[in-house]
Residue, then its C-alpha position, 0 to 999 in steps of 0.5 A: m490223459p486229456l491233450t492240452r494245447p501248448s501255451r503261446v510261449d510254447y507254441f512259439n518257440s516250437c516255431v522257431t525250432s521247427a523253422m532251424a530245423d527246416i533251414a538245417d535240412a535245407a542248407p546243413d551249414a546255413l546257421n554256423g556261427i549264427v546265433v538265433g533269439v527270441e525277444e517278446v518286442p523290439h528293444l532297438n537303440v535306434a528308431w526304425s522308420g514308417d508306422r510298422v513294427p519290426l518283425s526281427a532283426a539280422l546283426e552282424p558279427g562284432r568284437g567278440r560277438p557272432a552273428q545274430i538273428v533276433i525274432f520278435e515274438r509279439p509283432l509276429e503273433f499280432r501279424a499271424t491270423s492263426r498258428a499255422d500262420l504264425a508257423r510260416l511267418v516265423h519260418r519265413t522271417i528267419v529265412e529272410q534275415l538269414s539270407t541277409l546275413t549269409g549272401r545265400s539265396i531264399e531258395e537255398l535256404g528253403g524258402d522256395d515254396w513260399d506263397d505271397e500271402l505273407 
């Protein structure tokens, strides 16, 4: 049976799953009470500043709603230069948003071996 390359969406979802597994390995309780979701593009009620499209959003918990990290698929794919770059960018983006929500350091969440290319 021939091996097929995963679809764009399947690959992106595997990047998110892999990033969350890596974070859980580095800090097992870091994702407790936080929902991580994917949207194709940003649908924000407020305008963002500058001429860059956001790659993600971190939402504090609200009435009956847990804290959320939303990853925007198409902007991340557009910014990445390869599939490997996309995997790194997804991981880095989730770690940065998780750090913002939890107050934990990037290093504690598994982001200590990043290069400055992204």
